[in-house]
All heavy atoms as an XYZ file, in Angstrom:
699
protein
N      12.872     36.143    -60.657
C      13.163     37.477    -61.090
C      14.630     37.840    -60.873
O      15.155     38.676    -61.583
C      12.300     38.468    -60.333
C      10.880     38.461    -60.690
S      10.118     39.819    -59.826
C       8.516     39.755    -60.508
N      15.268     37.233    -59.917
C      16.648     37.567    -59.622
C      17.645     36.770    -60.444
O      18.830     37.108    -60.465
C      16.939     37.335    -58.143
C      16.289     38.310    -57.176
C      16.599     37.913    -55.752
C      16.755     39.717    -57.440
N      17.197     35.726    -61.128
C      18.117     34.866    -61.881
C      18.880     35.635    -62.957
O      20.102     35.469    -63.077
C      17.362     33.657    -62.463
C      18.253     32.854    -63.399
C      16.852     32.781    -61.348
N      18.259     36.494    -63.764
C      19.052     37.248    -64.748
C      20.096     38.160    -64.114
O      21.227     38.251    -64.609
C      18.010     38.069    -65.512
C      16.738     37.357    -65.312
C      16.828     36.732    -63.963
N      19.771     38.809    -63.017
C      20.729     39.682    -62.343
C      21.886     38.881    -61.756
O      23.060     39.269    -61.899
C      20.033     40.469    -61.225
O      18.925     41.180    -61.781
C      20.986     41.435    -60.569
N      21.575     37.762    -61.149
C      22.623     36.903    -60.589
C      23.511     36.367    -61.696
O      24.736     36.325    -61.560
C      21.993     35.765    -59.763
C      21.335     36.332    -58.509
C      23.031     34.722    -59.393
C      20.494     35.343    -57.743
N      22.904     35.973    -62.821
C      23.684     35.438    -63.942
C      24.620     36.498    -64.516
O      25.797     36.220    -64.792
C      22.749     34.908    -65.018
N      24.135     37.721    -64.686
C      24.965     38.796    -65.229
C      26.117     39.122    -64.279
O      27.269     39.278    -64.703
C      24.109     40.059    -65.484
C      23.023     39.767    -66.490
C      24.991     41.233    -65.910
C      23.392     39.819    -67.915
N      25.841     39.219    -62.988
C      26.896     39.505    -62.021
C      27.917     38.377    -61.955
O      29.116     38.620    -61.812
C      26.291     39.759    -60.640
C      25.512     41.065    -60.500
C      24.852     41.147    -59.136
C      26.425     42.245    -60.730
N      27.453     37.136    -62.084
C      28.363     35.994    -62.099
C      29.274     36.037    -63.320
O      30.482     35.801    -63.221
C      27.552     34.698    -62.073
C      28.394     33.467    -62.178
C      29.209     33.085    -61.134
C      28.382     32.708    -63.332
C      29.992     31.954    -61.233
C      29.160     31.579    -63.440
C      29.974     31.192    -62.384
N      28.716     36.354    -64.479
C      29.502     36.438    -65.710
C      30.561     37.531    -65.589
O      31.736     37.326    -65.921
C      28.593     36.706    -66.922
C      27.708     35.506    -67.193
C      29.409     37.040    -68.165
C      26.580     35.787    -68.167
N      30.178     38.705    -65.119
C      31.124     39.808    -64.993
C      32.205     39.513    -63.966
O      33.368     39.877    -64.152
C      30.377     41.093    -64.633
C      29.465     41.650    -65.724
C      28.683     42.841    -65.201
C      30.257     42.014    -66.951
N      31.855     38.835    -62.889
C      32.858     38.505    -61.874
C      33.839     37.449    -62.379
O      35.020     37.490    -62.059
C      32.146     38.028    -60.606
C      33.042     37.895    -59.446
C      33.570     39.259    -59.033
N      34.711     39.048    -58.170
C      35.838     39.723    -58.244
N      35.986     40.696    -59.097
N      36.826     39.457    -57.441
N      33.360     36.506    -63.167
C      34.249     35.485    -63.731
C      35.197     36.089    -64.763
O      36.268     35.537    -65.010
C      33.443     34.362    -64.366
S      32.748     33.260    -63.147
N      34.837     37.205    -65.360
C      35.727     37.873    -66.302
C      36.949     38.473    -65.637
O      37.952     38.737    -66.286
N      36.890     38.681    -64.341
C      38.014     39.241    -63.585
C      38.619     38.226    -62.631
O      39.184     38.589    -61.603
C      37.567     40.471    -62.787
C      37.234     41.622    -63.676
O      37.828     41.780    -64.725
N      36.265     42.419    -63.262
N      38.527     36.969    -62.966
C      38.948     35.918    -62.036
C      40.452     35.927    -61.795
O      40.911     35.575    -60.715
C      38.449     34.552    -62.523
C      38.357     33.596    -61.364
C      39.310     33.998    -63.621
C      37.471     32.424    -61.629
N      41.243     36.339    -62.757
C      42.689     36.389    -62.578
C      43.174     37.716    -62.019
O      44.362     37.886    -61.774
C      43.404     36.114    -63.909
C      43.258     34.711    -64.459
C      44.001     34.588    -65.775
C      43.753     33.685    -63.481
N      42.269     38.645    -61.833
C      42.642     39.954    -61.312
C      42.587     39.913    -59.791
O      41.534     39.736    -59.195
C      41.686     41.021    -61.843
C      42.068     42.401    -61.390
O      43.257     42.636    -61.178
O      41.154     43.235    -61.260
N      43.745     40.055    -59.185
C      43.824     40.088    -57.730
C      44.281     41.496    -57.360
O      44.882     42.183    -58.163
C      44.797     39.013    -57.218
C      44.697     38.867    -55.724
C      46.194     39.282    -57.642
C      45.371     37.625    -55.199
N      43.993     41.918    -56.183
C      44.387     43.254    -55.775
C      45.901     43.434    -55.823
O      46.613     42.910    -54.974
N      46.382     44.139    -56.815
C      47.824     44.332    -56.990
C      48.427     45.035    -55.789
O      49.489     44.645    -55.293
C      48.080     45.143    -58.267
C      49.448     45.757    -58.324
C      50.552     44.974    -58.631
C      49.644     47.097    -58.045
C      51.823     45.522    -58.660
C      50.904     47.654    -58.073
C      51.983     46.856    -58.386
O      53.231     47.390    -58.407
N      47.768     46.070    -55.311
C      48.325     46.873    -54.228
C      48.484     46.061    -52.958
O      49.510     46.150    -52.271
C      47.432     48.092    -53.946
C      47.328     49.065    -55.101
C      46.238     48.667    -56.086
O      45.442     47.744    -55.787
O      46.179     49.270    -57.159
N      47.490     45.241    -52.640
C      47.550     44.435    -51.422
C      48.714     43.460    -51.487
O      49.481     43.325    -50.527
C      46.247     43.665    -51.242
C      45.044     44.526    -51.050
C      43.805     43.659    -51.054
C      42.607     44.477    -51.435
N      41.458     43.655    -51.722
N      48.836     42.787    -52.604
C      49.906     41.802    -52.754
C      51.273     42.471    -52.746
O      52.200     41.988    -52.094
C      49.718     41.021    -54.062
O      48.397     40.490    -54.110
C      50.695     39.896    -54.175
N      51.403     43.558    -53.472
C      52.697     44.235    -53.569
C      53.146     44.795    -52.219
O      54.326     44.713    -51.864
C      52.633     45.350    -54.611
C      53.945     46.014    -54.857
C      54.957     45.356    -55.526
C      54.180     47.303    -54.414
C      56.182     45.958    -55.752
C      55.397     47.925    -54.628
C      56.397     47.237    -55.303
N      52.218     45.360    -51.472
C      52.583     45.946    -50.185
C      52.946     44.903    -49.135
O      53.709     45.177    -48.214
C      51.449     46.832    -49.676
C      51.235     48.120    -50.456
C      49.998     48.842    -49.958
C      52.453     49.017    -50.377
N      52.412     43.688    -49.264
C      52.706     42.648    -48.289
C      53.927     41.813    -48.654
O      54.342     40.961    -47.883
C      51.493     41.736    -48.119
C      50.291     42.382    -47.441
C      49.099     41.443    -47.463
C      50.633     42.769    -46.015
N      54.514     42.049    -49.827
C      55.687     41.283    -50.235
C      56.944     41.819    -49.570
O      57.098     43.009    -49.364
C      55.873     41.348    -51.756
C      54.937     40.470    -52.513
C      55.182     40.549    -54.007
O      55.805     41.473    -54.496
N      54.669     39.580    -54.716
N      57.836     40.897    -49.234
C      59.172     41.251    -48.780
C      60.134     40.196    -49.308
O      59.724     39.289    -50.033
C      59.240     41.409    -47.254
C      58.795     40.162    -46.524
O      58.960     39.059    -47.004
N      58.214     40.367    -45.352
N      61.384     40.291    -48.975
C      62.384     39.392    -49.564
C      62.199     37.940    -49.135
O      62.580     37.027    -49.858
C      63.789     39.870    -49.208
O      63.947     39.881    -47.802
N      61.599     37.688    -47.980
C      61.432     36.307    -47.527
C      60.261     35.595    -48.177
O      60.314     34.388    -48.382
C      61.262     36.244    -46.002
O      60.141     37.028    -45.631
C      62.494     36.749    -45.298
N      59.192     36.291    -48.521
C      58.033     35.631    -49.114
C      57.833     35.971    -50.593
O      56.777     35.708    -51.147
C      56.765     35.957    -48.334
C      56.355     37.410    -48.441
O      56.988     38.216    -49.097
N      55.270     37.734    -47.761
N      58.829     36.531    -51.238
C      58.676     36.984    -52.621
C      58.360     35.836    -53.576
O      57.485     35.960    -54.432
C      59.925     37.727    -53.082
C      59.879     38.319    -54.485
C      58.773     39.357    -54.564
C      61.213     38.947    -54.829
N      59.035     34.728    -53.457
C      58.821     33.617    -54.386
C      57.437     32.979    -54.210
O      56.844     32.501    -55.157
C      59.908     32.556    -54.216
C      61.289     33.050    -54.615
S      61.364     33.729    -56.285
C      61.078     32.261    -57.232
N      56.908     32.993    -53.012
C      55.609     32.387    -52.762
C      54.437     33.326    -52.971
O      53.292     32.871    -53.087
N      54.680     34.612    -53.029
C      53.573     35.568    -53.130
C      53.519     36.278    -54.479
O      52.753     37.227    -54.636
C      53.689     36.612    -52.017
O      54.855     37.378    -52.186
N      54.295     35.839    -55.444
C      54.304     36.482    -56.760
C      53.031     36.108    -57.525
O      52.686     34.938    -57.661
C      55.533     36.022    -57.540
C      55.806     36.817    -58.779
C      56.501     38.122    -58.468
O      57.649     38.086    -58.025
O      55.879     39.171    -58.675
N      52.297     37.114    -57.997
C      51.123     36.914    -58.844
C      51.375     37.619    -60.175
O      52.377     38.309    -60.346
C      49.834     37.449    -58.165
C      49.482     36.622    -56.946
C      49.949     38.889    -57.797
N      50.458     37.456    -61.114
C      50.685     37.984    -62.460
C      50.876     39.494    -62.446
O      51.773     40.015    -63.113
C      49.536     37.576    -63.405
C      49.541     36.067    -63.595
C      49.661     38.277    -64.746
C      48.389     35.544    -64.416
N      50.072     40.210    -61.698
C      50.163     41.672    -61.723
C      51.477     42.171    -61.119
O      52.078     43.114    -61.638
C      48.967     42.300    -61.005
O      48.853     41.796    -59.705
N      51.957     41.551    -60.035
C      53.237     41.975    -59.487
C      54.390     41.531    -60.377
O      55.402     42.219    -60.462
C      53.447     41.424    -58.063
O      53.369     40.003    -58.081
C      52.437     42.006    -57.110
N      54.226     40.411    -61.068
C      55.258     39.950    -62.000
C      55.394     40.917    -63.172
O      56.498     41.255    -63.596
C      54.908     38.549    -62.484
C      55.927     37.955    -63.410
C      57.156     37.540    -62.930
C      55.655     37.801    -64.762
C      58.099     36.989    -63.774
C      56.579     37.252    -65.616
C      57.802     36.844    -65.113
O      58.728     36.302    -65.949
N      54.254     41.380    -63.691
C      54.274     42.364    -64.783
C      54.954     43.643    -64.323
O      55.769     44.227    -65.047
C      52.836     42.639    -65.287
C      52.786     43.856    -66.185
C      52.294     41.434    -66.014
N      54.674     44.081    -63.120
C      55.318     45.290    -62.570
C      56.826     45.107    -62.460
O      57.595     45.966    -62.874
C      54.719     45.617    -61.199
C      55.451     46.715    -60.480
C      55.247     48.045    -60.827
C      56.364     46.422    -59.474
C      55.928     49.057    -60.174
C      57.045     47.425    -58.816
C      56.813     48.741    -59.168
O      57.492     49.736    -58.521
N      57.239     43.984    -61.908
C      58.672     43.740    -61.726
C      59.410     43.649    -63.052
O      60.507     44.183    -63.203
C      58.902     42.475    -60.923
C      58.508     42.617    -59.498
C      59.056     41.523    -58.631
N      58.397     41.512    -57.344
C      58.554     42.418    -56.407
N      59.339     43.432    -56.601
N      57.917     42.335    -55.262
N      58.829     42.961    -64.018
C      59.498     42.805    -65.311
C      59.519     44.134    -66.068
O      60.506     44.459    -66.726
C      58.807     41.736    -66.159
C      58.925     40.345    -65.582
S      60.596     39.845    -65.263
C      61.112     39.392    -66.870
N      58.451     44.896    -65.998
C      58.359     46.126    -66.770
C      59.111     47.298    -66.187
O      59.863     47.974    -66.887
N      58.916     47.559    -64.921
C      59.496     48.763    -64.336
C      60.820     48.539    -63.617
O      61.665     49.418    -63.610
C      58.487     49.401    -63.378
C      57.229     49.937    -64.056
C      56.295     50.521    -63.025
C      57.566     50.972    -65.102
N      61.001     47.376    -63.020
C      62.256     47.142    -62.316
C      63.344     46.605    -63.240
O      64.499     46.981    -63.115
C      62.039     46.190    -61.144
C      61.245     46.828    -60.019
C      61.044     45.901    -58.847
O      61.550     44.757    -58.885
O      60.368     46.316    -57.895
N      62.978     45.735    -64.171
C      63.978     45.154    -65.077
C      63.984     45.793    -66.465
O      64.746     45.391    -67.324
C      63.739     43.657    -65.210
C      63.953     42.927    -63.912
C      63.922     41.455    -64.106
N      64.040     40.790    -62.816
C      63.747     39.534    -62.611
N      63.328     38.794    -63.616
N      63.871     39.010    -61.425
N      63.104     46.746    -66.681
C      63.007     47.491    -67.941
C      62.790     46.593    -69.166
O      63.230     46.904    -70.260
C      64.255     48.346    -68.174
C      64.472     49.394    -67.141
S      63.108     50.559    -67.140
C      63.565     51.584    -65.779
N      62.072     45.499    -68.980
C      61.736     44.607    -70.085
C      60.278     44.868    -70.467
O      59.382     44.088    -70.154
C      61.956     43.154    -69.665
C      61.926     42.199    -70.828
O      61.759     42.670    -71.968
O      62.088     40.983    -70.602
N      60.051     45.967    -71.169
C      58.696     46.424    -71.460
C      57.940     45.487    -72.388
O      56.744     45.274    -72.226
C      58.730     47.829    -72.060
C      59.343     48.845    -71.147
C      60.459     49.555    -71.543
C      58.809     49.080    -69.899
C      61.029     50.486    -70.700
C      59.365     50.012    -69.048
C      60.485     50.716    -69.450
N      58.613     44.915    -73.365
C      57.924     44.050    -74.321
C      57.430     42.774    -73.645
O      56.302     42.336    -73.880
C      58.836     43.717    -75.494
O      60.002     43.047    -75.052
N      58.244     42.162    -72.801
C      57.820     40.958    -72.092
C      56.708     41.267    -71.103
O      55.756     40.488    -70.957
C      59.001     40.314    -71.380
C      58.663     39.013    -70.725
C      58.500     37.866    -71.488
C      58.496     38.933    -69.353
C      58.180     36.666    -70.888
C      58.180     37.746    -68.748
C      58.023     36.601    -69.521
N      56.798     42.402    -70.447
C      55.770     42.813    -69.502
C      54.434     43.046    -70.210
O      53.379     42.630    -69.722
C      56.217     44.077    -68.785
O      55.238     44.529    -67.912
N      54.477     43.673    -71.365
C      53.259     43.901    -72.142
C      52.665     42.596    -72.635
O      51.447     42.398    -72.597
C      53.564     44.828    -73.333
O      54.105     46.046    -72.841
C      52.319     45.118    -74.127
N      53.523     41.685    -73.088
C      53.034     40.385    -73.558
C      52.373     39.601    -72.430
O      51.347     38.946    -72.636
C      54.182     39.588    -74.155
N      52.924     39.682    -71.244
C      52.330     39.001    -70.096
C      50.983     39.618    -69.732
O      50.026     38.909    -69.425
C      53.276     39.065    -68.884
O      54.553     38.573    -69.273
C      52.762     38.250    -67.737
N      50.871     40.928    -69.785
C      49.603     41.594    -69.526
C      48.552     41.265    -70.571
O      47.380     41.059    -70.234
N      48.954     41.192    -71.834
C      48.015     40.831    -72.894
C      47.559     39.379    -72.721
O      46.386     39.063    -72.916
C      48.652     41.063    -74.290
C      47.821     40.437    -75.387
C      48.808     42.543    -74.539
N      48.475     38.491    -72.357
C      48.108     37.100    -72.098
C      47.082     37.003    -70.983
O      46.110     36.254    -71.081
C      49.362     36.295    -71.746
C      49.083     34.890    -71.357
C      48.742     33.949    -72.318
C      49.161     34.498    -70.031
C      48.484     32.641    -71.966
C      48.901     33.196    -69.665
C      48.562     32.261    -70.632
N      47.259     37.772    -69.924
C      46.300     37.800    -68.828
C      44.932     38.282    -69.318
O      43.902     37.718    -68.951
C      46.829     38.709    -67.712
C      46.019     38.624    -66.456
O      45.231     37.720    -66.257
N      46.220     39.591    -65.584
N      44.913     39.292    -70.156
C      43.653     39.811    -70.689
C      42.969     38.806    -71.606
O      41.737     38.671    -71.588
C      43.891     41.114    -71.452
O      44.380     42.095    -70.595
N      43.743     38.095    -72.406
C      43.169     37.086    -73.302
C      42.542     35.952    -72.503
O      41.437     35.484    -72.816
C      44.245     36.569    -74.282
C      43.793     35.316    -74.991
C      44.600     37.640    -75.288
N      43.213     35.505    -71.468
C      42.665     34.435    -70.625
C      41.389     34.907    -69.928
O      40.390     34.183    -69.883
C      43.709     33.959    -69.593
C      44.900     33.347    -70.294
C      43.098     32.976    -68.609
C      44.596     32.117    -71.107
N      41.382     36.129    -69.409
C      40.177     36.675    -68.780
C      39.034     36.790    -69.779
O      37.886     36.485    -69.453
C      40.458     38.031    -68.151
C      41.089     37.919    -66.789
O      40.994     36.900    -66.126
N      41.751     38.972    -66.377
N      39.307     37.223    -71.005
C      38.265     37.332    -72.026
C      37.727     35.966    -72.415
O      36.519     35.806    -72.631
C      38.812     38.037    -73.268
O      39.224     39.333    -72.953
N      38.600     34.980    -72.500
C      38.160     33.627    -72.826
C      37.252     33.067    -71.735
O      36.210     32.466    -72.028
C      39.383     32.705    -73.010
O      40.234     33.262    -74.004
C      38.969     31.317    -73.404
N      37.618     33.293    -70.487
C      36.776     32.846    -69.380
C      35.435     33.573    -69.399
O      34.388     32.965    -69.150
C      37.507     33.047    -68.036
C      38.693     32.088    -67.944
C      36.569     32.846    -66.859
C      39.595     32.337    -66.763
N      35.437     34.866    -69.731
C      34.198     35.637    -69.821
C      33.283     35.077    -70.900
O      32.083     34.878    -70.674
C      34.510     37.104    -70.102
C      33.306     38.008    -70.337
C      32.649     38.336    -69.022
C      33.725     39.253    -71.049
N      33.815     34.795    -72.070
C      33.008     34.259    -73.172
C      32.477     32.875    -72.835
O      31.307     32.562    -73.105
C      33.828     34.264    -74.475
C      34.071     35.700    -74.920
C      33.145     33.474    -75.566
C      35.075     35.847    -76.032
N      33.301     32.036    -72.231
C      32.875     30.694    -71.852
C      31.778     30.741    -70.790
O      30.777     30.020    -70.888
C      34.069     29.893    -71.344
C      33.802     28.461    -70.921
C      33.394     27.642    -72.148
C      35.019     27.871    -70.272
N      31.939     31.594    -69.799
C      30.920     31.738    -68.758
C      29.623     32.291    -69.328
O      28.536     31.848    -68.942
C      31.426     32.659    -67.637
O      32.696     32.206    -67.204
C      30.482     32.692    -66.482
N      29.712     33.212    -70.267
C      28.519     33.752    -70.921
C      27.789     32.661    -71.689
O      26.563     32.569    -71.655
C      28.910     34.900    -71.842
C      27.708     35.632    -72.373
O      26.807     35.947    -71.617
N      27.710     35.905    -73.664
N      28.541     31.815    -72.383
C      27.942     30.726    -73.160
C      27.251     29.722    -72.233
O      26.131     29.288    -72.510
C      29.025     30.044    -73.992
C      28.517     28.915    -74.812
C      27.824     28.992    -75.983
C      28.658     27.529    -74.522
N      27.535     27.742    -76.441
C      28.032     26.826    -75.556
C      29.256     26.828    -73.486
C      27.987     25.436    -75.581
C      29.214     25.454    -73.516
C      28.583     24.775    -74.549
N      27.905     29.384    -71.123
C      27.303     28.445    -70.171
C      26.049     29.037    -69.542
O      25.026     28.357    -69.392
C      28.334     28.046    -69.093
C      29.424     27.181    -69.709
C      27.667     27.323    -67.933
C      30.601     26.930    -68.803
N      26.088     30.305    -69.206
C      24.926     30.960    -68.615
C      23.753     31.008    -69.594
O      22.596     30.819    -69.202
C      25.282     32.373    -68.172
O      24.154     33.047    -67.697
N      24.040     31.257    -70.860
C      22.983     31.276    -71.863
C      22.327     29.909    -71.998
O      21.117     29.796    -72.167
C      23.540     31.721    -73.208
C      22.469     31.995    -74.226
C      22.985     32.540    -75.540
N      24.310     33.098    -75.458
C      25.282     32.805    -76.314
N      25.079     31.960    -77.293
N      26.474     33.360    -76.189
N      23.134     28.852    -71.904
C      22.606     27.486    -72.000
C      21.780     27.103    -70.780
O      20.754     26.458    -70.907
C      23.743     26.485    -72.150
C      24.476     26.597    -73.421
C      23.664     26.032    -74.509
N      24.566     25.417    -75.478
C      24.155     24.855    -76.558
N      22.880     24.814    -76.821
N      24.993     24.343    -77.394
N      22.241     27.490    -69.605
C      21.594     27.036    -68.363
C      20.391     27.907    -68.007
O      19.312     27.392    -67.723
C      22.634     27.039    -67.213
C      21.961     26.770    -65.888
C      23.704     26.016    -67.475
N      20.549     29.219    -68.000
C      19.486     30.077    -67.488
C      18.847     30.965    -68.537
O      17.992     31.766    -68.207
C      20.027     30.956    -66.366
O      20.937     31.894    -66.876
N      19.284     30.873    -69.759
C      18.756     31.682    -70.869
C      18.903     33.183    -70.629
O      18.106     33.983    -71.136
C      17.306     31.321    -71.162
C      17.125     29.894    -71.622
C      15.672     29.547    -71.902
O      14.808     30.414    -71.714
O      15.424     28.416    -72.305
N      19.887     33.583    -69.863
C      20.199     34.999    -69.716
C      21.718     35.143    -69.861
O      22.482     34.364    -69.312
C      19.745     35.536    -68.371
O      20.384     34.881    -67.323
N      22.108     36.149    -70.638
C      23.522     36.361    -70.885
C      23.775     37.831    -71.190
O      22.845     38.621    -71.251
C      23.991     35.486    -72.042
O      23.351     35.865    -73.235
N      25.055     38.159    -71.376
C      25.401     39.552    -71.693
C      25.022     39.927    -73.109
O      24.610     41.030    -73.383
C      26.891     39.776    -71.467
C      27.386     39.727    -70.037
C      28.881     39.905    -69.997
C      26.702     40.800    -69.216
N      25.227     39.026    -74.031
C      24.885     39.286    -75.431
C      24.277     38.079    -76.059
O      24.326     36.994    -75.665
C      26.082     39.778    -76.246
C      27.243     38.859    -76.262
C      27.468     37.841    -77.109
C      28.366     38.904    -75.372
N      28.652     37.228    -76.798
C      29.224     37.847    -75.749
C      28.732     39.690    -74.312
C      30.416     37.570    -75.090
C      29.916     39.415    -73.672
C      30.743     38.377    -74.052
């Protein structure tokens, strides 16, 4: 009885696999660990608001969304094949 619920929650969680807590990462960054702690969301912030490169920042955000959507669709397809439960 729990397999459909687990499958749906797994699919939804895999759709946000590239989403990391922006606030946590940004607040813990400083000049010494900046190169090692840069993630997509902080990179988009830096390019868009600090360097005023809005078009590149938007393109990077759209790329992140496309990759997340692709992972969501792939996970949904695998779940439908394995457990016969999916989002659509």
